[in-house]
Steps between C-alpha positions, in 0.01 A plus 500: 500500500636469840379762735635724778176535686161317503177723523188319595182676386440683183270778628579862516763465772670203351502651153647834629770313706593295185531818289725677748725200524514431127574848391821506700612165352382240753353176365145436634276195505136629545267223609127558447250216562230647271552350158621167647151371534454671832287807572396708793128563590541872413708508183346476144810463281856361513663833424768648730392798710131438445280754678241303683295783647489873411692630194607803698837587644328777692619861507789608279541834683849506640469847659270412787404134477697216657422248222579753236826562668568122482423513125757781472771300679430189309540684176831633608611136554391404150205284625365252253147529649497875446646464149223239405237725673586789272469275193161379616370823650135603463333833607427516866549865600781546749506118571705249299283234350593241233350261252563184701551277192756741339675546829560136582577419134782775501651373829500151367649594162777700663605225738465215241711691248780584749804269464558493875159366590359153464129475576413151620137379542520290804351472857763530770394305810773587745751772578828441339763355726797691344570759240364854506123524462217748522154380592226721355205277483242751625192457713374181330821296569448137403436271800818291487739795476296680780552201721872517421509868600322423829763228582784748417360800682354333811215746469135431432404557140212743466276346240145554600244773501718762651273780631733804554438809702522853373802717574468877565752781455582634851489859403140465370367398842318767700668472843265752648241222509734204572766421757800274550475233763551126550213303655537499886813726430708180419778582267785325324861589530470671154210720621506868496422684830126493435433155368490272190157585351310787353144471633191636316202500734132436406178570679219243497324680218813523288585132563144377403514704183850357415392148575208531260736647244714190524195278444368709209823581326569365155732193524749352253390183308690175489656393178407142400837367568515657844165380621627216718795671666434552871552813706803503722363492857732782611379740222126462511339790313347755728160497314481109558553566873233776484253261352530278806320748718487870581723468805765270353729777396473676843643186653760461233709753306280804601482445876545815696596358844824609656524811282442839660368752258648844600229678305227352720589566864280520812560546873467121537734446201750790497732320273224426253212250457523184303347546161187297390725367210834585361699457177871447569790566266842345543831632361579303177848618407811608685470850376162538668342645191258212443242361753292179464143482591513227755256200426356682204561225237222543240347393178307822448548660157744792507248768452290367784805482724588859446150625562441299813847523663491881461198505739734389775587787733844635411506324157267741325785616274698181510737420211547131444840349408319170447133407518384165632466211268423130462684279261681177468868565531834340542775709642789456738559700824783686329605714804578171679635274231676732253816705543539852361619351167180297458696181580337218699662482849684166523489440114662813371528364143116561472339835459132580497336764282158634409168461679616192692721731701203696638479790258166579327448608142642453152754781525615416836552132416693598196718740703590229753573270208722767347688549833550120539645491147745776570600341840564166331696658201724680758555181685593307185751781419646478842377846601317624803157672418406798688114536557345821383445756778179450705389851385449349149200290390727208441675531836174559690333196349810271546548625863135429580493143382846407636476624855321829559150354507370336817548126449205410717249690285685485166260517196547586141505867435527746197773762495379814679664805664431354845799265434742795456694668774274799611580860394480752779397862470336441161145614453237237423408655168853474354608185695454255214699718264778524762515126536536451124756779475714357772461148353614605155806679626602207721431248230710691252789510739465123572479417131806712416695301765380171360590593148851601621571136615660285224277213379 
């Protein structure tokens, strides 16, 4: 069978993209290297859409949970991943969990039986030079193809132990204990009137207790296949720095010099004394709803992070959009190298989808694959494709990875309400419900408009 589009990678994103294209009549060649004699270090089978970690798609609550809302929107677009998830579903309370073997078998059966899909077991070593293509090879992209992507993007591939910093929801920070200021009052052109950073001050006693907590906190363990992957020098985990000496952090990411604490003034220091140590947060998205803990890349386990980081003054009730992590990863700097239609700048015949674009999670990867499939199908039909509104889960996720995130600190992230345009004059107790209500209404209007366009 000749094909209209070549999809490289048969994971969740590639499988979803193939389904979306095939069901509207497009001919798809789906290349998957597993089954050709090749295997990744993490996979156990050659089945399409194999789940290599958890068997959970997380919350299925579409009334006050961002990932549950994403489930809802995917179902409205006839998602193969959600279809197969229902077939393979196992009890998990309000979460959606699946039998991983039943799930991947259902995805594979559906695609192999579809007359518009040809599944080819082959390794692809270079980006296609012509013809429409979607690259959905995930965080364990094979070396040769990864090198080809580096040559095409001109950006460094991130494939190392990538220690990422936590991100905090802005409205959960107690600003009665923190203040906004840039060190030495130096600000960028994009600064607000006060400065670029939220500063959380620490006394000597608080700092010493915090330092000991970093040393004692439970850390993640290396998988065997990750053991020889080095740290990226610019992302050294904070507990590794702490182990080098009790003062190391005070001369690194937690230095207090040049920052005037307005809550600690004296006659000598009427504008505020410098804190013994400080934790700084930097705005992480254009909306100003998410703030990154500067220099706080970590390999602490999630529970240990929440417990320790909530001892920081001002973060006692912090809500985390993303906790820190440590993993081998391959992803592109999407805000720089992709356009709003997931196309590679300079090679617009190629789209990227899934985790390689810098989203995190099974459902998010599948959703980006779904959108890439819809975009490509519209292009093949000679139609423009209008992105979903940014107030929807699809639109918020797409906007984040294709331009709204700060490129300099771009890291994989799950969908969360911090990516959505903020709602004003809405009480905190009902804010999540308000987000989902607005999203459903806007998504419905967008979908009605899409369905009104002739195929």
